[in-house]
MOPAC internal coordinates of N, CA, C and O (Angstrom, degrees):
PM7 1SCF
backbone

  N    0.0000 0     0.00 0     0.00 0    0    0    0
  C    1.4534 1     0.00 0     0.00 0    1    0    0
  C    1.5310 1   108.68 1     0.00 0    2    1    0
  O    1.2310 1   120.75 1   -51.28 1    3    2    1
  N    1.3022 1   116.17 1   128.72 1    3    2    1
  C    1.4619 1   121.79 1   179.38 1    5    3    2
  C    1.5296 1   109.27 1   -87.52 1    6    5    3
  O    1.2310 1   121.02 1   -49.55 1    7    6    5
  N    1.3198 1   115.66 1   130.45 1    7    6    5
  C    1.4588 1   120.67 1   179.40 1    9    7    6
  C    1.5172 1   110.36 1   -80.96 1   10    9    7
  O    1.2310 1   120.80 1   -31.78 1   11   10    9
  N    1.3322 1   116.08 1   148.22 1   11   10    9
  C    1.4590 1   118.92 1   173.95 1   13   11   10
  C    1.5316 1   109.65 1   -72.04 1   14   13   11
  O    1.2310 1   120.76 1   -13.98 1   15   14   13
  N    1.3081 1   116.15 1   166.02 1   15   14   13
  C    1.4657 1   121.15 1  -174.78 1   17   15   14
  C    1.5214 1   112.13 1   -56.75 1   18   17   15
  O    1.2310 1   120.18 1   135.37 1   19   18   17
  N    1.3203 1   117.25 1   -44.63 1   19   18   17
  C    1.4599 1   119.68 1  -177.31 1   21   19   18
  C    1.5297 1   111.38 1   -59.33 1   22   21   19
  O    1.2310 1   120.17 1   136.10 1   23   22   21
  N    1.3239 1   117.28 1   -43.90 1   23   22   21
  C    1.4652 1   119.81 1   179.15 1   25   23   22
  C    1.5289 1   111.51 1   -69.28 1   26   25   23
  O    1.2310 1   119.83 1   143.95 1   27   26   25
  N    1.3191 1   117.94 1   -36.05 1   27   26   25
  C    1.4640 1   120.72 1   175.75 1   29   27   26
  C    1.5283 1   110.40 1   -60.89 1   30   29   27
  O    1.2310 1   120.75 1   135.77 1   31   30   29
  N    1.3306 1   116.17 1   -44.23 1   31   30   29
  C    1.4634 1   120.98 1  -179.29 1   33   31   30
  C    1.5241 1   110.47 1   -65.25 1   34   33   31
  O    1.2310 1   119.99 1   136.60 1   35   34   33
  N    1.3127 1   117.62 1   -43.40 1   35   34   33
  C    1.4640 1   120.42 1   178.83 1   37   35   34
  C    1.5272 1   111.19 1   -61.79 1   38   37   35
  O    1.2310 1   120.09 1   138.01 1   39   38   37
  N    1.3208 1   117.44 1   -41.99 1   39   38   37
  C    1.4637 1   120.48 1   177.13 1   41   39   38
  C    1.5288 1   110.98 1   -64.22 1   42   41   39
  O    1.2310 1   120.37 1   138.94 1   43   42   41
  N    1.3225 1   116.89 1   -41.06 1   43   42   41
  C    1.4624 1   121.97 1   178.25 1   45   43   42
  C    1.5329 1   110.12 1   -60.74 1   46   45   43
  O    1.2310 1   120.36 1   131.97 1   47   46   45
  N    1.3360 1   116.91 1   -48.03 1   47   46   45
  C    1.4658 1   121.13 1  -179.79 1   49   47   46
  C    1.5246 1   110.36 1   -62.53 1   50   49   47
  O    1.2310 1   120.08 1   137.11 1   51   50   49
  N    1.3204 1   117.45 1   -42.89 1   51   50   49
  C    1.4703 1   120.73 1   178.86 1   53   51   50
  C    1.5226 1   111.50 1   -61.07 1   54   53   51
  O    1.2310 1   120.40 1   138.09 1   55   54   53
  N    1.3315 1   116.84 1   -41.91 1   55   54   53
  C    1.4642 1   120.78 1   178.02 1   57   55   54
  C    1.5247 1   110.28 1   -64.66 1   58   57   55
  O    1.2310 1   120.09 1   137.51 1   59   58   57
  N    1.3328 1   117.43 1   -42.49 1   59   58   57
  C    1.4582 1   121.21 1   178.56 1   61   59   58
  C    1.5302 1   109.84 1   -61.58 1   62   61   59
  O    1.2310 1   119.58 1   136.57 1   63   62   61
  N    1.3202 1   118.41 1   -43.43 1   63   62   61
  C    1.4666 1   122.36 1   178.26 1   65   63   62
  C    1.5346 1   110.52 1   -61.41 1   66   65   63
  O    1.2310 1   120.62 1   138.95 1   67   66   65
  N    1.3165 1   116.42 1   -41.05 1   67   66   65
  C    1.4689 1   120.46 1   178.84 1   69   67   66
  C    1.5348 1   110.31 1   -62.28 1   70   69   67
  O    1.2310 1   120.86 1   134.63 1   71   70   69
  N    1.3351 1   115.97 1   -45.37 1   71   70   69
  C    1.4681 1   119.38 1   177.59 1   73   71   70
  C    1.5336 1   110.21 1   -60.65 1   74   73   71
  O    1.2310 1   120.16 1   139.56 1   75   74   73
  N    1.3328 1   117.29 1   -40.44 1   75   74   73
  C    1.4666 1   121.72 1   179.07 1   77   75   74
  C    1.5300 1   109.74 1   -59.91 1   78   77   75
  O    1.2310 1   120.62 1   131.37 1   79   78   77
  N    1.3242 1   116.42 1   -48.63 1   79   78   77
  C    1.4728 1   120.93 1  -178.54 1   81   79   78
  C    1.5269 1   111.46 1   -62.01 1   82   81   79
  O    1.2310 1   120.30 1   150.65 1   83   82   81
  N    1.3192 1   117.03 1   -29.35 1   83   82   81
  C    1.4671 1   121.48 1  -179.89 1   85   83   82
  C    1.5254 1   113.12 1   -93.18 1   86   85   83
  O    1.2310 1   120.35 1  -171.90 1   87   86   85
  N    1.3369 1   116.93 1     8.10 1   87   86   85
  C    1.4549 1   120.75 1   178.53 1   89   87   86
  C    1.5172 1   113.84 1    68.91 1   90   89   87
  O    1.2310 1   120.81 1  -150.37 1   91   90   89
  N    1.3273 1   116.05 1    29.63 1   91   90   89
  C    1.4646 1   120.22 1  -175.95 1   93   91   90
  C    1.5275 1   112.77 1  -116.75 1   94   93   91
  O    1.2310 1   120.64 1  -142.14 1   95   94   93
  N    1.3358 1   116.38 1    37.86 1   95   94   93
  C    1.4665 1   120.59 1   174.01 1   97   95   94
  C    1.5267 1   107.39 1  -112.75 1   98   97   95
  O    1.2310 1   121.15 1   -63.90 1   99   98   97
  N    1.3096 1   115.40 1   116.10 1   99   98   97
  C    1.4571 1   122.33 1  -176.98 1  101   99   98
  C    1.5341 1   111.67 1   -86.75 1  102  101   99
  O    1.2310 1   121.44 1   -21.48 1  103  102  101
  N    1.3304 1   114.86 1   158.52 1  103  102  101
  C    1.4642 1   121.98 1   172.71 1  105  103  102
  C    1.5245 1   107.20 1   -94.43 1  106  105  103
  O    1.2310 1   120.68 1   -68.87 1  107  106  105
  N    1.3172 1   116.31 1   111.13 1  107  106  105
  C    1.4579 1   120.49 1   177.50 1  109  107  106
  C    1.5289 1   109.25 1  -131.21 1  110  109  107
  O    1.2310 1   121.22 1  -140.97 1  111  110  109
  N    1.3361 1   115.27 1    39.03 1  111  110  109
  C    1.4581 1   120.23 1  -177.03 1  113  111  110
  C    1.5270 1   111.46 1   -64.73 1  114  113  111
  O    1.2310 1   121.74 1   -39.08 1  115  114  113
  N    1.3184 1   114.27 1   140.92 1  115  114  113
  C    1.4606 1   120.60 1   176.39 1  117  115  114
  C    1.5255 1   109.40 1   -67.69 1  118  117  115
  O    1.2310 1   120.61 1   -16.08 1  119  118  117
  N    1.3262 1   116.44 1   163.92 1  119  118  117
  C    1.4640 1   121.35 1   176.48 1  121  119  118
  C    1.5275 1   109.88 1   -58.79 1  122  121  119
  O    1.2310 1   120.85 1   138.79 1  123  122  121
  N    1.3279 1   115.98 1   -41.21 1  123  122  121
  C    1.4664 1   120.68 1   178.94 1  125  123  122
  C    1.5349 1   110.50 1   -57.46 1  126  125  123
  O    1.2310 1   120.72 1   136.45 1  127  126  125
  N    1.3259 1   116.22 1   -43.55 1  127  126  125
  C    1.4655 1   120.44 1   179.01 1  129  127  126
  C    1.5189 1   111.27 1   -67.28 1  130  129  127
  O    1.2310 1   120.23 1   135.59 1  131  130  129
  N    1.3155 1   117.16 1   -44.41 1  131  130  129
  C    1.4619 1   120.46 1   179.64 1  133  131  130
  C    1.5264 1   111.07 1   -60.66 1  134  133  131
  O    1.2310 1   120.78 1   138.21 1  135  134  133
  N    1.3362 1   116.12 1   -41.79 1  135  134  133
  C    1.4707 1   120.27 1   177.84 1  137  135  134
  C    1.5274 1   110.44 1   -63.04 1  138  137  135
  O    1.2310 1   120.46 1   137.98 1  139  138  137
  N    1.3381 1   116.73 1   -42.02 1  139  138  137
  C    1.4621 1   120.46 1   179.70 1  141  139  138
  C    1.5320 1   110.56 1   -64.34 1  142  141  139
  O    1.2310 1   120.13 1   134.77 1  143  142  141
  N    1.3173 1   117.37 1   -45.23 1  143  142  141
  C    1.4668 1   120.42 1   179.81 1  145  143  142
  C    1.5300 1   110.84 1   -58.73 1  146  145  143
  O    1.2310 1   120.49 1   136.65 1  147  146  145
  N    1.3220 1   116.66 1   -43.35 1  147  146  145
  C    1.4746 1   120.15 1   176.86 1  149  147  146
  C    1.5280 1   110.88 1   -61.72 1  150  149  147
  O    1.2310 1   120.53 1   139.49 1  151  150  149
  N    1.3336 1   116.59 1   -40.51 1  151  150  149
  C    1.4695 1   120.11 1  -176.32 1  153  151  150
  C    1.5276 1   112.72 1   -66.62 1  154  153  151
  O    1.2310 1   120.21 1   151.98 1  155  154  153
  N    1.3369 1   117.20 1   -28.02 1  155  154  153
  C    1.4676 1   119.36 1   179.25 1  157  155  154
  C    1.5305 1   112.14 1  -101.53 1  158  157  155
  O    1.2310 1   120.87 1   179.18 1  159  158  157
  N    1.3290 1   115.93 1    -0.82 1  159  158  157
  C    1.4579 1   120.49 1   173.24 1  161  159  158
  C    1.5104 1   115.75 1    75.81 1  162  161  159
  O    1.2310 1   120.08 1  -147.04 1  163  162  161
  N    1.3418 1   117.45 1    32.96 1  163  162  161
  C    1.4614 1   118.63 1   174.05 1  165  163  162
  C    1.5305 1   109.30 1  -118.94 1  166  165  163
  O    1.2310 1   121.99 1   -23.50 1  167  166  165
  N    1.3182 1   113.79 1   156.50 1  167  166  165
  C    1.4607 1   119.97 1  -178.39 1  169  167  166
  C    1.5311 1   110.77 1   -87.94 1  170  169  167
  O    1.2310 1   121.10 1   -14.53 1  171  170  169
  N    1.3031 1   115.50 1   165.47 1  171  170  169
  C    1.4597 1   120.92 1   174.71 1  173  171  170
  C    1.5237 1   109.73 1   -60.06 1  174  173  171
  O    1.2310 1   120.52 1   139.23 1  175  174  173
  N    1.3194 1   116.61 1   -40.77 1  175  174  173
  C    1.4740 1   120.52 1   178.55 1  177  175  174
  C    1.5291 1   110.70 1   -59.20 1  178  177  175
  O    1.2310 1   120.24 1   135.77 1  179  178  177
  N    1.3300 1   117.15 1   -44.23 1  179  178  177
  C    1.4702 1   120.38 1   179.33 1  181  179  178
  C    1.5301 1   111.38 1   -64.21 1  182  181  179
  O    1.2310 1   120.31 1   140.45 1  183  182  181
  N    1.3266 1   117.01 1   -39.55 1  183  182  181
  C    1.4711 1   120.38 1   178.09 1  185  183  182
  C    1.5236 1   110.45 1   -64.48 1  186  185  183
  O    1.2310 1   120.45 1   137.53 1  187  186  185
  N    1.3274 1   116.75 1   -42.47 1  187  186  185
  C    1.4682 1   120.34 1   177.98 1  189  187  186
  C    1.5224 1   111.01 1   -62.00 1  190  189  187
  O    1.2310 1   120.59 1   135.24 1  191  190  189
  N    1.3370 1   116.48 1   -44.76 1  191  190  189
  C    1.4674 1   120.19 1   179.97 1  193  191  190
  C    1.5230 1   111.25 1   -63.55 1  194  193  191
  O    1.2310 1   120.41 1   139.79 1  195  194  193
  N    1.3258 1   116.83 1   -40.21 1  195  194  193
  C    1.4639 1   120.19 1   177.69 1  197  195  194
  C    1.5310 1   109.96 1   -63.53 1  198  197  195
  O    1.2310 1   120.74 1   137.89 1  199  198  197
  N    1.3120 1   116.20 1   -42.11 1  199  198  197
  C    1.4599 1   121.00 1   179.17 1  201  199  198
  C    1.5212 1   110.79 1   -59.81 1  202  201  199
  O    1.2310 1   120.05 1   127.91 1  203  202  201
  N    1.3271 1   117.52 1   -52.09 1  203  202  201
  C    1.4660 1   120.60 1  -175.97 1  205  203  202
  C    1.5294 1   111.34 1   -62.40 1  206  205  203
  O    1.2310 1   120.29 1   146.68 1  207  206  205
  N    1.3277 1   117.06 1   -33.32 1  207  206  205
  C    1.4670 1   120.33 1  -179.08 1  209  207  206
  C    1.5233 1   112.85 1   -77.50 1  210  209  207
  O    1.2310 1   119.65 1   156.48 1  211  210  209
  N    1.3326 1   118.27 1   -23.52 1  211  210  209
  C    1.4612 1   119.52 1  -169.23 1  213  211  210
  C    1.5277 1   116.51 1  -116.73 1  214  213  211
  O    1.2310 1   119.17 1   171.42 1  215  214  213
  N    1.3251 1   119.18 1    -8.58 1  215  214  213
  C    1.4679 1   117.29 1   177.05 1  217  215  214
  C    1.5249 1   109.40 1   -72.35 1  218  217  215
  O    1.2310 1   121.35 1   -40.57 1  219  218  217
  N    1.3142 1   115.02 1   139.43 1  219  218  217
  C    1.4656 1   121.04 1   178.45 1  221  219  218
  C    1.5203 1   108.54 1  -158.67 1  222  221  219
  O    1.2310 1   121.17 1   -11.33 1  223  222  221
  N    1.3133 1   115.37 1   168.67 1  223  222  221
  C    1.4686 1   117.84 1   177.47 1  225  223  222
  C    1.5303 1   110.21 1   -65.91 1  226  225  223
  O    1.2310 1   119.70 1   153.89 1  227  226  225
  N    1.3376 1   118.19 1   -26.11 1  227  226  225
  C    1.4686 1   121.17 1   177.73 1  229  227  226
  C    1.5280 1   112.57 1   -63.48 1  230  229  227
  O    1.2310 1   119.99 1   144.91 1  231  230  229
  N    1.3418 1   117.62 1   -35.09 1  231  230  229
  C    1.4603 1   118.91 1  -178.96 1  233  231  230
  C    1.5360 1   112.66 1  -106.65 1  234  233  231
  O    1.2310 1   121.25 1  -159.90 1  235  234  233
  N    1.3171 1   115.21 1    20.10 1  235  234  233
  C    1.4611 1   121.91 1   173.97 1  237  235  234
  C    1.5290 1   109.92 1   -66.79 1  238  237  235
  O    1.2310 1   121.10 1   -44.43 1  239  238  237
  N    1.3281 1   115.51 1   135.57 1  239  238  237
  C    1.4636 1   122.16 1  -179.85 1  241  239  238
  C    1.5364 1   111.21 1  -109.58 1  242  241  239
  O    1.2310 1   120.28 1   121.12 1  243  242  241
  N    1.3429 1   117.06 1   -58.88 1  243  242  241
  C    1.4723 1   120.26 1  -178.83 1  245  243  242
  C    1.5192 1   111.00 1  -147.92 1  246  245  243
  O    1.2310 1   121.50 1   -22.80 1  247  246  245
  N    1.3488 1   114.74 1   157.20 1  247  246  245
  C    1.4588 1   121.64 1   175.61 1  249  247  246
  C    1.5152 1   110.38 1   117.50 1  250  249  247
  O    1.2310 1   119.50 1    17.25 1  251  250  249
  N    1.2922 1   118.55 1  -162.75 1  251  250  249
  C    1.4460 1   124.84 1   -21.22 1  253  251  250
  C    1.5390 1   110.86 1   -60.86 1  254  253  251
  O    1.2310 1   121.31 1   -38.72 1  255  254  253
  N    1.3095 1   115.10 1   141.28 1  255  254  253
  C    1.4618 1   120.74 1   178.75 1  257  255  254
  C    1.5250 1   108.49 1  -138.24 1  258  257  255
  O    1.2310 1   121.09 1   -15.37 1  259  258  257
  N    1.3328 1   115.53 1   164.63 1  259  258  257
  C    1.4609 1   120.02 1  -179.26 1  261  259  258
  C    1.5241 1   110.58 1   -67.60 1  262  261  259
  O    1.2310 1   121.33 1   -37.57 1  263  262  261
  N    1.3024 1   115.06 1   142.43 1  263  262  261
  C    1.4616 1   122.38 1   172.98 1  265  263  262
  C    1.5242 1   107.76 1   -61.76 1  266  265  263
  O    1.2310 1   120.10 1   -33.55 1  267  266  265
  N    1.3274 1   117.41 1   146.45 1  267  266  265
  C    1.4638 1   121.43 1  -175.86 1  269  267  266
  C    1.5269 1   113.33 1   -69.10 1  270  269  267
  O    1.2310 1   119.75 1   165.09 1  271  270  269
  N    1.3350 1   118.07 1   -14.91 1  271  270  269
  C    1.4666 1   121.05 1  -179.94 1  273  271  270
  C    1.5246 1   112.15 1  -125.69 1  274  273  271
  O    1.2310 1   120.18 1   136.13 1  275  274  273
  N    1.3162 1   117.26 1   -43.87 1  275  274  273
  C    1.4571 1   122.34 1  -172.80 1  277  275  274
  C    1.5262 1   111.66 1   -95.09 1  278  277  275
  O    1.2310 1   120.35 1   -65.90 1  279  278  277
  N    1.3199 1   116.93 1   114.10 1  279  278  277
  C    1.4657 1   122.17 1  -174.33 1  281  279  278
  C    1.5276 1   114.49 1   -61.70 1  282  281  279
  O    1.2310 1   119.76 1   144.78 1  283  282  281
  N    1.3222 1   118.07 1   -35.22 1  283  282  281
  C    1.4703 1   120.38 1  -174.54 1  285  283  282
  C    1.5309 1   112.82 1   -91.66 1  286  285  283
  O    1.2310 1   120.61 1  -166.60 1  287  286  285
  N    1.3263 1   116.44 1    13.40 1  287  286  285
  C    1.4661 1   121.23 1  -176.84 1  289  287  286
  C    1.5268 1   109.63 1  -115.95 1  290  289  287
  O    1.2310 1   121.06 1   -43.21 1  291  290  289
  N    1.3310 1   115.58 1   136.79 1  291  290  289
  C    1.4603 1   122.91 1   176.11 1  293  291  290
  C    1.5246 1   109.21 1  -107.86 1  294  293  291
  O    1.2310 1   120.87 1   -29.09 1  295  294  293
  N    1.3242 1   115.94 1   150.91 1  295  294  293
  C    1.4620 1   122.69 1  -178.09 1  297  295  294
  C    1.5302 1   109.44 1  -125.68 1  298  297  295
  O    1.2310 1   120.62 1   -39.46 1  299  298  297
  N    1.3208 1   116.42 1   140.54 1  299  298  297
  C    1.4660 1   122.16 1   172.07 1  301  299  298
  C    1.5209 1   108.22 1  -130.57 1  302  301  299
  O    1.2310 1   121.27 1   -29.49 1  303  302  301
  N    1.3351 1   115.18 1   150.51 1  303  302  301
  C    1.4548 1   122.17 1  -179.50 1  305  303  302
  C    1.5282 1   109.28 1  -122.59 1  306  305  303
  O    1.2310 1   121.45 1   -37.00 1  307  306  305
  N    1.3189 1   114.82 1   143.00 1  307  306  305
  C    1.4614 1   122.21 1  -176.44 1  309  307  306
  C    1.5255 1   109.66 1  -137.58 1  310  309  307
  O    1.2310 1   121.04 1   -14.46 1  311  310  309
  N    1.3146 1   115.62 1   165.54 1  311  310  309
  C    1.4581 1   122.14 1   171.07 1  313  311  310
  C    1.5129 1   107.54 1  -123.76 1  314  313  311
  O    1.2310 1   120.25 1   -65.88 1  315  314  313
  N    1.3195 1   117.13 1   114.12 1  315  314  313
  C    1.4648 1   120.57 1  -179.25 1  317  315  314
  C    1.5211 1   109.72 1  -114.90 1  318  317  315
  O    1.2310 1   121.20 1   -23.67 1  319  318  317
  N    1.3027 1   115.30 1   156.33 1  319  318  317
  C    1.4605 1   121.15 1   178.06 1  321  319  318
  C    1.5279 1   108.62 1   -90.59 1  322  321  319
  O    1.2310 1   120.78 1   -50.15 1  323  322  321
  N    1.3146 1   116.11 1   129.85 1  323  322  321
  C    1.4650 1   120.49 1   174.05 1  325  323  322
  C    1.5228 1   107.83 1  -127.98 1  326  325  323
  O    1.2310 1   120.82 1   -76.29 1  327  326  325
  N    1.3288 1   116.04 1   103.71 1  327  326  325
  C    1.4684 1   123.04 1  -179.19 1  329  327  326
  C    1.5311 1   111.54 1    50.73 1  330  329  327
  O    1.2310 1   121.03 1  -132.26 1  331  330  329
  N    1.3426 1   115.63 1    47.74 1  331  330  329
  C    1.4589 1   121.38 1   175.48 1  333  331  330
  C    1.5128 1   115.44 1    85.19 1  334  333  331
  O    1.2310 1   119.95 1   178.54 1  335  334  333
  N    1.3203 1   117.70 1    -1.46 1  335  334  333
  C    1.4688 1   121.08 1   179.80 1  337  335  334
  C    1.5301 1   109.50 1  -111.78 1  338  337  335
  O    1.2310 1   121.04 1   -44.71 1  339  338  337
  N    1.3312 1   115.62 1   135.29 1  339  338  337
  C    1.4577 1   119.72 1   176.23 1  341  339  338
  C    1.5281 1   109.13 1   -74.10 1  342  341  339
  O    1.2310 1   121.19 1   -48.43 1  343  342  341
  N    1.3332 1   115.34 1   131.57 1  343  342  341
  C    1.4623 1   122.06 1  -177.84 1  345  343  342
  C    1.5222 1   109.32 1  -123.46 1  346  345  343
  O    1.2310 1   121.34 1   -46.80 1  347  346  345
  N    1.3248 1   115.03 1   133.20 1  347  346  345
  C    1.4691 1   122.84 1   174.82 1  349  347  346
  C    1.5249 1   107.58 1   -82.02 1  350  349  347
  O    1.2310 1   120.56 1   -54.67 1  351  350  349
  N    1.3213 1   116.53 1   125.33 1  351  350  349
  C    1.4595 1   122.82 1  -179.70 1  353  351  350
  C    1.5221 1   108.39 1  -123.31 1  354  353  351
  O    1.2310 1   120.94 1   -49.71 1  355  354  353
  N    1.3250 1   115.80 1   130.29 1  355  354  353
  C    1.4639 1   121.54 1   176.83 1  357  355  354
  C    1.5157 1   107.51 1  -125.05 1  358  357  355
  O    1.2310 1   121.24 1   -52.97 1  359  358  357
  N    1.3364 1   115.24 1   127.03 1  359  358  357
  C    1.4564 1   120.92 1   179.05 1  361  359  358
  C    1.5192 1   109.01 1  -130.10 1  362  361  359
  O    1.2310 1   121.20 1   -19.95 1  363  362  361
  N    1.3211 1   115.31 1   160.05 1  363  362  361
  C    1.4580 1   119.55 1   178.66 1  365  363  362
  C    1.5222 1   109.86 1  -131.99 1  366  365  363
  O    1.2310 1   121.49 1   -21.87 1  367  366  365
  N    1.3387 1   114.75 1   158.13 1  367  366  365
  C    1.4597 1   121.50 1   178.30 1  369  367  366
  C    1.5203 1   109.96 1  -145.26 1  370  369  367
  O    1.2310 1   121.77 1   -37.29 1  371  370  369
  N    1.3161 1   114.22 1   142.71 1  371  370  369
  C    1.4559 1   122.14 1   165.89 1  373  371  370
  C    1.5270 1   105.12 1  -125.12 1  374  373  371
  O    1.2310 1   120.01 1     3.99 1  375  374  373
  N    1.3051 1   117.59 1  -176.01 1  375  374  373
  C    1.4663 1   119.32 1   176.50 1  377  375  374
  C    1.5242 1   110.97 1   -66.66 1  378  377  375
  O    1.2310 1   120.12 1   155.03 1  379  378  377
  N    1.3290 1   117.38 1   -24.97 1  379  378  377
  C    1.4660 1   121.52 1  -172.38 1  381  379  378
  C    1.5197 1   115.79 1   -97.98 1  382  381  379
  O    1.2310 1   119.97 1   150.83 1  383  382  381
  N    1.3311 1   117.67 1   -29.17 1  383  382  381
  C    1.4653 1   119.98 1  -176.48 1  385  383  382
  C    1.5212 1   110.89 1  -163.12 1  386  385  383
  O    1.2310 1   121.51 1    -1.98 1  387  386  385
  N    1.3237 1   114.71 1   178.02 1  387  386  385
  C    1.4545 1   121.58 1   177.46 1  389  387  386
  C    1.5149 1   109.66 1  -132.71 1  390  389  387
  O    1.2310 1   120.72 1    -7.49 1  391  390  389
  N    1.3214 1   116.23 1   172.51 1  391  390  389
  C    1.4621 1   121.01 1   178.39 1  393  391  390
  C    1.5183 1   110.17 1  -151.33 1  394  393  391
  O    1.2310 1   121.55 1   -35.21 1  395  394  393
  N    1.3288 1   114.64 1   144.79 1  395  394  393
  C    1.4555 1   122.17 1   170.09 1  397  395  394
  C    1.5200 1   106.66 1   -94.95 1  398  397  395
  O    1.2310 1   120.60 1   -54.38 1  399  398  397
  N    1.3312 1   116.45 1   125.62 1  399  398  397
  C    1.4578 1   120.83 1  -172.49 1  401  399  398
  C    1.5236 1   113.55 1  -114.05 1  402  401  399
  O    1.2310 1   120.01 1   142.85 1  403  402  401
  N    1.3356 1   117.59 1   -37.15 1  403  402  401
  C    1.4685 1   120.79 1  -177.49 1  405  403  402
  C    1.5145 1   110.80 1  -139.37 1  406  405  403
  O    1.2310 1   121.32 1   -35.50 1  407  406  405
  N    1.3447 1   115.08 1   144.50 1  407  406  405
  C    1.4595 1   123.42 1   175.18 1  409  407  406
  C    1.5193 1   105.62 1  -158.83 1  410  409  407
  O    1.2310 1   120.89 1   -86.60 1  411  410  409
  N    1.3414 1   115.90 1    93.40 1  411  410  409
  C    1.4704 1   121.32 1  -177.96 1  413  411  410
  C    1.5210 1   108.80 1  -164.37 1  414  413  411
  O    1.2310 1   119.35 1   -13.44 1  415  414  413
  N    1.3310 1   118.84 1   166.56 1  415  414  413
  C    1.4719 1   119.98 1   176.89 1  417  415  414
  C    1.5340 1   109.43 1   -58.85 1  418  417  415
  O    1.2310 1   120.46 1   -34.16 1  419  418  417
  N    1.3325 1   116.72 1   145.84 1  419  418  417
  C    1.4663 1   119.46 1  -179.18 1  421  419  418
  C    1.5265 1   112.13 1   -67.42 1  422  421  419
  O    1.2310 1   121.42 1   -30.52 1  423  422  421
  N    1.3241 1   114.89 1   149.48 1  423  422  421
  C    1.4677 1   120.90 1   177.10 1  425  423  422
  C    1.5177 1   111.54 1   -82.75 1  426  425  423
  O    1.2310 1   120.60 1   159.83 1  427  426  425
  N    1.3221 1   116.46 1   -20.17 1  427  426  425
  C    1.4693 1   121.75 1   179.18 1  429  427  426
  C    1.5278 1   108.17 1  -147.56 1  430  429  427
  O    1.2310 1   120.73 1   -13.73 1  431  430  429
  N    1.3128 1   116.21 1   166.27 1  431  430  429
  C    1.4665 1   120.83 1   179.87 1  433  431  430
  C    1.5268 1   109.73 1   -61.65 1  434  433  431
  O    1.2310 1   120.89 1   -41.01 1  435  434  433
  N    1.3128 1   115.90 1   138.99 1  435  434  433
  C    1.4601 1   121.33 1   178.50 1  437  435  434
  C    1.5216 1   109.58 1  -108.21 1  438  437  435
  O    1.2310 1   121.23 1   -37.97 1  439  438  437
  N    1.3150 1   115.25 1   142.03 1  439  438  437
  C    1.4571 1   122.42 1   173.94 1  441  439  438
  C    1.5252 1   107.70 1  -108.19 1  442  441  439
  O    1.2310 1   120.14 1   -31.63 1  443  442  441
  N    1.3065 1   117.34 1   148.37 1  443  442  441
  C    1.4572 1   121.94 1  -177.12 1  445  443  442
  C    1.5295 1   109.29 1  -120.89 1  446  445  443
  O    1.2310 1   120.56 1   -92.20 1  447  446  445
  N    1.3348 1   116.53 1    87.80 1  447  446  445
  C    1.4559 1   120.94 1  -170.97 1  449  447  446
  C    1.5269 1   115.37 1   -65.16 1  450  449  447
  O    1.2310 1   119.41 1   160.37 1  451  450  449
  N    1.3230 1   118.73 1   -19.63 1  451  450  449
  C    1.4594 1   120.93 1  -178.20 1  453  451  450
  C    1.5161 1   112.92 1  -103.29 1  454  453  451
  O    1.2310 1   120.37 1  -177.53 1  455  454  453
  N    1.3240 1   116.90 1     2.47 1  455  454  453
  C    1.4649 1   120.88 1  -178.62 1  457  455  454
  C    1.5215 1   109.82 1   -61.65 1  458  457  455
  O    1.2310 1   121.50 1   -50.44 1  459  458  457
  N    1.3028 1   114.74 1   129.56 1  459  458  457
  C    1.4688 1   120.59 1   179.64 1  461  459  458
  C    1.5217 1   109.06 1   -76.16 1  462  461  459
  O    1.2310 1   121.25 1   -45.81 1  463  462  461
  N    1.2994 1   115.22 1   134.19 1  463  462  461
  C    1.4784 1   120.59 1   176.34 1  465  463  462
  C    1.5271 1   107.91 1   -76.01 1  466  465  463
  O    1.2310 1   120.81 1   -49.12 1  467  466  465
  N    1.3055 1   116.06 1   130.88 1  467  466  465
  C    1.4873 1   119.29 1  -178.71 1  469  467  466
  C    1.5047 1   109.85 1  -118.09 1  470  469  467
  O    1.2310 1   120.10 1   180.00 1  471  470  469

């Protein structure tokens, strides 16, 4: 049975949270993200903590999709708010661990297909 996108995203987020709790989330930020973090004066640890606290199906942008290099890894993209600024966040998960890959302003407008209308 194929899961709908919302359930896939929820399972992905739950797996990422589990990896976080087990200390299995790696720092794999792109150079662009590292430069951005330095420019706003926050550490990689702070960016990771912000990511884990704020990713949700409401701010889901795209995915889950295959990692561009690693076959057994899935990637999801989100848009989170950081002190009033929209931030593009990309994370990955496998059965064994997770990784934070991107944390920077988006390059293009993001749509949030699972955002609940309030």
